[in-house]
C-alpha positions in Angstrom: -68.7 -20.9 -20.2 -66.4 -19.8 -23.0 -64.9 -22.3 -25.4 -61.3 -23.5 -24.8 -59.1 -22.5 -27.8 -56.2 -24.8 -28.8 -52.6 -23.6 -28.5 -51.2 -21.3 -31.2 -48.5 -23.4 -33.0 -46.7 -20.4 -34.4 -46.3 -18.9 -30.9 -47.2 -15.5 -32.3 -50.2 -15.1 -30.0 -50.2 -16.3 -26.4 -51.5 -19.6 -25.1 -53.1 -17.7 -22.3 -56.1 -16.0 -23.8 -56.6 -13.9 -20.6 -53.1 -12.5 -21.2 -54.0 -11.8 -24.8 -57.1 -9.8 -23.8 -55.1 -7.9 -21.2 -52.3 -7.1 -23.7 -54.7 -5.7 -26.3 -56.5 -3.7 -23.6 -53.2 -2.3 -22.4 -52.1 -1.3 -25.9 -55.5 0.3 -26.7 -55.5 2.3 -23.4 -52.0 3.6 -24.1 -52.8 4.4 -27.6 -56.0 6.2 -26.7 -54.2 8.2 -24.1 -52.1 9.5 -27.0 -55.1 10.3 -29.1 -53.9 13.8 -30.0 -50.5 12.5 -31.0 -49.6 13.0 -34.6 -50.1 9.9 -36.6 -46.9 8.7 -38.3 -46.8 9.2 -42.1 -47.5 5.6 -43.1 -50.4 5.3 -40.6 -51.8 8.7 -41.7 -51.7 7.4 -45.3 -53.8 4.4 -44.4 -56.3 6.7 -42.5 -56.5 8.9 -45.6 -57.1 5.9 -47.9 -60.0 4.7 -45.6 -61.6 8.1 -45.4 -61.1 9.2 -49.0 -62.1 6.1 -50.8 -65.9 5.4 -50.4 -65.6 1.8 -51.3 -62.8 1.1 -48.8 -64.5 3.2 -46.1 -67.7 1.1 -46.5 -65.7 -2.2 -46.4 -63.8 -1.0 -43.3 -67.0 -0.1 -41.5 -68.6 -3.4 -42.4 -65.5 -5.3 -41.3 -65.9 -4.1 -37.7 -69.7 -4.4 -37.8 -69.4 -8.1 -38.7 -67.4 -8.9 -35.6 -69.6 -10.9 -33.2 -70.0 -9.1 -29.9 -71.4 -11.9 -27.6 -70.3 -15.0 -29.4 -68.9 -17.4 -26.8 -67.0 -19.3 -29.6 -64.8 -16.3 -30.4 -61.2 -16.8 -29.3 -60.8 -14.1 -26.7 -64.2 -13.0 -25.6 -65.3 -9.4 -26.3 -63.1 -7.9 -29.0 -60.9 -5.0 -27.9 -60.6 -3.2 -31.3 -64.1 -2.1 -32.4 -63.3 0.8 -34.8 -60.8 1.7 -37.5 -59.8 4.8 -35.4 -58.8 2.5 -32.6 -57.0 0.2 -35.0 -55.0 3.2 -36.4 -54.0 4.4 -33.0 -52.8 1.0 -31.9 -50.8 0.6 -35.2 -49.2 4.0 -34.6 -48.1 2.9 -31.1 -46.9 -0.5 -32.1 -44.5 0.5 -34.9 -42.6 2.8 -32.6 -41.8 -0.1 -30.3 -40.0 -3.5 -30.4 -41.7 -6.8 -29.5 -41.6 -7.7 -25.8 -41.2 -11.1 -24.3 -43.8 -12.5 -21.8 -43.8 -15.6 -19.7 -47.5 -16.3 -20.2 -47.4 -16.0 -24.0 -45.4 -14.3 -26.7 -47.0 -11.7 -28.9 -44.4 -12.1 -31.6 -46.5 -10.3 -34.1 -48.5 -7.6 -32.3 -50.1 -6.1 -35.4 -51.5 -9.6 -36.2 -53.1 -9.5 -32.7 -54.7 -6.1 -33.5 -56.1 -7.4 -36.7 -57.2 -10.8 -35.2 -60.9 -10.1 -35.2 -61.4 -7.9 -38.3 -59.4 -10.1 -40.6 -61.7 -13.1 -39.6 -64.8 -11.4 -41.2 -66.0 -11.6 -44.8 -65.5 -7.9 -45.2 -62.0 -8.3 -43.7 -61.2 -10.8 -46.4 -62.0 -8.2 -48.9 -60.2 -5.4 -47.0 -57.0 -7.2 -46.5 -56.8 -8.5 -50.1 -57.3 -4.9 -51.5 -54.1 -3.8 -53.3 -54.4 -0.2 -52.1 -54.7 -1.4 -48.5 -51.7 -3.7 -48.9 -49.7 -0.9 -50.3 -50.4 1.1 -47.2 -49.7 -1.9 -44.9 -46.3 -2.4 -46.7 -45.3 1.1 -45.9 -46.3 0.7 -42.3 -44.3 -2.6 -42.0 -41.3 -1.0 -43.8 -41.4 1.8 -41.3 -41.5 -0.6 -38.4 -38.8 -2.8 -39.9 -36.5 0.2 -40.2 -37.1 1.1 -36.5 -36.2 -2.5 -35.6 -32.9 -2.1 -37.3 -31.9 0.9 -35.1 -30.2 1.0 -31.8 -33.4 2.4 -30.2 -35.0 -1.0 -30.6 -32.5 -2.7 -28.3 -34.4 -1.5 -25.2 -36.2 -4.9 -25.1 -32.9 -6.7 -24.9 -32.8 -6.6 -21.1 -33.3 -9.0 -18.1 -36.7 -7.7 -17.0 -39.9 -9.9 -17.1 -40.7 -8.6 -20.6 -37.0 -8.6 -21.7 -35.5 -11.1 -24.1 -32.4 -11.6 -22.0 -34.1 -12.8 -18.8 -33.1 -16.3 -17.8 -36.6 -17.5 -18.6 -36.5 -16.1 -22.1 -33.1 -17.3 -23.0 -34.1 -20.8 -21.7 -37.2 -20.8 -23.9 -35.2 -19.9 -27.0 -32.6 -22.6 -26.1 -35.4 -25.3 -25.7 -36.8 -24.5 -29.1 -33.3 -25.0 -30.5 -32.8 -28.3 -28.7 -30.1 -26.9 -26.4 -29.4 -26.4 -22.7 -27.6 -23.1 -22.8 -28.3 -20.0 -25.0 -24.7 -19.0 -25.2 -23.5 -22.5 -26.3 -26.0 -22.4 -29.1 -26.1 -18.9 -30.5 -23.3 -16.6 -31.6 -23.4 -13.3 -29.6 -21.0 -10.4 -30.1 -20.5 -10.5 -26.3 -22.1 -12.0 -23.2 -22.7 -8.8 -21.4 -26.5 -8.6 -20.8 -26.3 -4.9 -19.8 -25.0 -4.2 -23.3 -27.6 -6.2 -25.1 -25.1 -9.1 -25.7 -23.5 -6.8 -28.2 -26.4 -6.8 -30.6 -26.9 -3.3 -32.1 -30.6 -3.7 -32.9 -33.6 -5.9 -32.3 -33.3 -7.2 -35.9 -29.7 -8.2 -35.3 -30.8 -10.2 -32.3 -33.7 -11.8 -34.2 -31.5 -12.9 -37.1 -28.8 -14.2 -34.8 -26.7 -17.1 -36.1 -25.7 -20.4 -34.5 -22.3 -20.9 -33.1 -19.9 -22.7 -35.5 -20.5 -26.4 -35.4 -23.9 -26.2 -33.8 -25.8 -27.2 -36.9 -23.6 -29.4 -39.1 -25.0 -30.6 -42.4 -26.3 -34.2 -42.0 -25.0 -36.5 -44.7 -23.0 -33.6 -46.2 -21.4 -35.7 -48.9 -24.5 -37.7 -49.8 -26.0 -36.1 -52.8 -29.2 -38.2 -52.4 -29.9 -36.7 -49.0 -31.9 -33.4 -48.9 -31.4 -31.1 -45.9 -34.0 -29.1 -43.9 -33.8 -25.5 -45.3 -35.1 -23.9 -42.1 -35.3 -24.6 -38.4 -39.0 -25.5 -38.8 -41.8 -27.9 -38.0 -43.4 -30.0 -40.8 -46.9 -28.7 -41.8 -47.9 -30.5 -45.0 -46.6 -32.8 -47.8 -48.6 -32.6 -51.1 -48.1 -34.9 -54.1 -49.3 -34.6 -57.7 -49.4 -30.8 -57.5 -51.9 -29.1 -59.8 -50.8 -26.3 -62.1 -54.0 -24.3 -61.2 -56.4 -24.8 -58.2 -58.9 -22.8 -56.2 -56.5 -22.2 -53.4 -59.0 -20.1 -51.5 -61.5 -22.9 -50.9 -61.9 -24.8 -47.7 -59.3 -27.5 -48.4 -56.7 -25.0 -49.3 -55.1 -26.9 -52.2 -51.8 -25.7 -53.6 -51.8 -23.8 -56.9 -48.5 -23.7 -58.7 -49.4 -20.8 -60.9 -50.5 -18.7 -58.0 -47.7 -19.8 -55.7 -45.1 -18.8 -58.3 -47.1 -15.9 -59.5 -47.3 -17.1 -63.1 -43.7 -18.0 -63.5 -43.2 -19.9 -66.7 -41.3 -22.6 -64.8 -44.4 -23.4 -62.8 -45.4 -26.1 -65.3 -42.1 -27.9 -64.6 -43.5 -28.8 -61.2 -47.0 -29.9 -62.3 -47.6 -33.4 -60.8 -44.6 -32.9 -58.5 -44.2 -32.8 -54.7 -44.4 -30.0 -52.2 -43.1 -29.9 -48.6 -44.2 -27.0 -46.3 -42.9 -26.2 -42.8 -43.4 -23.3 -40.4 -41.1 -21.4 -38.0 -42.1 -20.0 -34.6 -41.2 -16.5 -33.4 -38.5 -18.1 -31.2 -36.9 -20.0 -34.0 -33.7 -19.5 -36.0 -34.8 -17.5 -39.0 -32.2 -17.9 -41.7 -32.7 -20.1 -44.8 -30.1 -22.7 -45.9 -29.9 -24.6 -49.2 -31.4 -28.1 -49.1 -29.1 -29.3 -51.9 -25.8 -28.5 -53.6 -26.4 -26.7 -56.9 -26.5 -23.5 -58.9 -28.9 -20.6 -58.2 -30.7 -20.2 -61.6 -33.4 -17.7 -60.7 -34.2 -15.7 -57.5 -36.8 -12.9 -56.9 -39.2 -11.4 -54.4 -43.0 -11.4 -54.9 -45.2 -8.7 -53.3 -48.5 -9.9 -51.8 -50.9 -9.5 -49.0 -49.9 -9.1 -45.4 -53.0 -10.0 -43.3 -55.3 -11.9 -45.6 -56.3 -15.3 -44.2 -58.5 -18.1 -45.5 -62.2 -17.4 -45.1 -62.6 -20.8 -43.6 -60.3 -19.9 -40.7 -62.4 -16.9 -39.7 -65.9 -16.6 -38.4 -67.0 -18.9 -41.3 -65.2 -21.7 -39.5 -67.7 -23.8 -37.6 -65.3 -23.9 -34.7 -65.3 -20.1 -34.5 -62.6 -17.7 -35.5 -59.2 -19.1 -34.7 -56.5 -16.8 -33.3 -54.0 -19.0 -35.0 -55.7 -18.4 -38.4 -52.5 -17.3 -40.1 -51.0 -20.7 -39.1 -54.0 -22.6 -40.2 -54.0 -20.6 -43.5 -50.5 -21.5 -44.4 -51.4 -23.3 -47.6 -53.5 -20.4 -48.6 -50.7 -17.9 -47.8 -48.3 -19.6 -50.2 -50.4 -18.1 -53.0 -51.1 -14.7 -51.4 -48.5 -13.5 -48.9 -45.2 -11.8 -49.7 -42.6 -14.4 -50.6 -39.1 -15.0 -52.0 -38.6 -17.6 -54.7 -35.2 -19.3 -55.3 -34.8 -21.9 -58.1 -31.8 -24.2 -57.7 -30.4 -26.5 -60.3 -29.2 -29.4 -58.1 -25.9 -31.0 -58.9 -27.6 -34.4 -58.4 -29.5 -35.1 -61.7 -32.0 -37.2 -59.8 -33.1 -34.0 -58.2 -32.5 -31.5 -61.0 -34.5 -28.2 -60.9 -36.1 -27.5 -57.5 -37.4 -24.4 -55.8 -37.3 -22.9 -52.3 -40.1 -20.4 -51.4 -39.9 -18.3 -48.3 -43.4 -17.1 -47.3 -43.6 -14.0 -45.1 -46.6 -14.3 -42.7 -48.2 -11.2 -41.1 -45.4 -8.9 -39.8 -42.8 -11.0 -41.7 -42.8 -8.7 -44.7 -39.0 -8.8 -45.3 -37.9 -11.9 -47.1 -34.2 -11.1 -47.8 -32.4 -13.1 -50.5 -28.7 -13.2 -49.9 -27.6 -15.3 -52.9 -27.3 -14.2 -56.5 -28.2 -15.9 -59.8 -25.3 -17.9 -61.1 -23.8 -18.6 -57.7 -23.1 -22.2 -56.7 -24.1 -23.2 -53.2 -23.3 -26.2 -51.2 -25.9 -28.1 -49.2 -26.4 -26.1 -46.0 -25.1 -22.7 -47.3 -27.2 -19.7 -46.5 -29.9 -18.6 -49.0 -31.4 -15.7 -47.1 -33.4 -14.8 -44.0 -36.8 -13.7 -42.5 -36.9 -10.5 -40.5 -39.0 -10.5 -37.3 -42.1 -12.6 -36.6 -43.1 -16.1 -37.6 -43.1 -17.6 -41.1 -43.4 -20.6 -43.3 -41.5 -22.0 -46.3 -42.0 -24.5 -49.2 -39.8 -26.8 -51.1 -40.9 -27.8 -54.6 -39.8 -30.8 -56.5 -40.5 -31.9 -60.1 -42.5 -35.1 -60.8 -39.3 -36.8 -62.0 -37.9 -36.5 -58.5 -38.9 -39.5 -56.4 -38.7 -38.8 -52.7 -38.9 -40.6 -49.4 -39.4 -38.1 -46.5 -37.7 -38.4 -43.1 -39.6 -36.2 -40.7 -37.9 -37.6 -37.6 -40.8 -39.5 -36.2 -43.4 -36.8 -36.9 -46.4 -36.5 -39.1 -47.1 -33.2 -40.8 -49.6 -31.1 -38.8 -50.0 -27.7 -37.2 -48.9 -29.2 -33.9 -45.4 -30.3 -35.1 -42.0 -29.7 -33.5 -39.0 -28.1 -35.1 -36.6 -30.3 -37.1 -33.1 -28.9 -36.9 -31.9 -26.9 -39.9 -29.5 -28.9 -42.1 -30.8 -32.2 -40.8 -32.0 -34.7 -43.4 -35.7 -34.3 -44.2 -35.8 -36.4 -47.4 -33.9 -38.8 -49.7 -34.2 -39.0 -53.4 -34.7 -42.5 -54.7 
């Protein structure tokens, strides 16, 4: 009897593992039926890299050879993707389509599903951390991201079983947002489902906003109250942060130097506090300022796209976890693409703090919408994630003494969303 795998907290991969198998098999069959189809330029570039670089070719072959074939502890039974040729064909198909909704489980990041097995191997760790590979993956994701910003991507905004506008889908998104009616919660250009609610692309739908007044700032005039920056579930709180740590080891400690990519201000947070929370694919994906203050530095950091901690792959005694990107969240703060925004809070008890948006898997677009020198009020928009699931971090200096308010929860990978702009901490 195969092992029961726990639920994926990020809702990127389905709870129903049978559905996951069927979905991968369907995509592979469709892709192989198009075997003579011309590979899109970014996919062809990855194919050329694999086949022209002897080192990467060997790592790629080893990556698939290391996948267990008859291991009952693997998450979905026999793996569907067994060669890099199959992987490329499936990538080629996926980036020409928009994500579909499904009642038995949401594949919010379908490329992550394709890479599920290979990235859980030792060779996969090397492959997905390779700068040349990541340059190719960035181009693939950029290509897909551009498609998701076109009118052609709106075909999934329909009322069919796999459409995002079915009553079931709208109800699921409403429940995640703690509401009873999608249209009361979210701002739609119109309510005509036959015209995609007025959204002109999948990306516009994904980055939809709340209706005015739906998410008021809790304790807006209380400078000691810190607001939740994203509609997100608490993952971890860390105190006495080290400047440098081996973030890749089993415990996944945070490393400020690596998280901030050597930023000279990293040392200001040594000994300080970190709060991390994650967003599901159904969540609201815009970032809001946790405090009132001045934007003093803001930039994007390149990184890996599908690297995960070795201890969440087949090295994990529990077997490879299909939610490994979720379980690798601390690791990903030092490796994945991310946006860093430093805010000099008006409240001197808070002072300098930082917000870090971490793009996980398909979430390669961390868009900053504020500028250096701009003053923001608590609750004002800082930026947004584009497509998929994601995680974020708040950094506080050791001088900032905090009491967290997680609304009855304890940080874990099984948490529930706390509303954006609700209080998550107070400065003492």
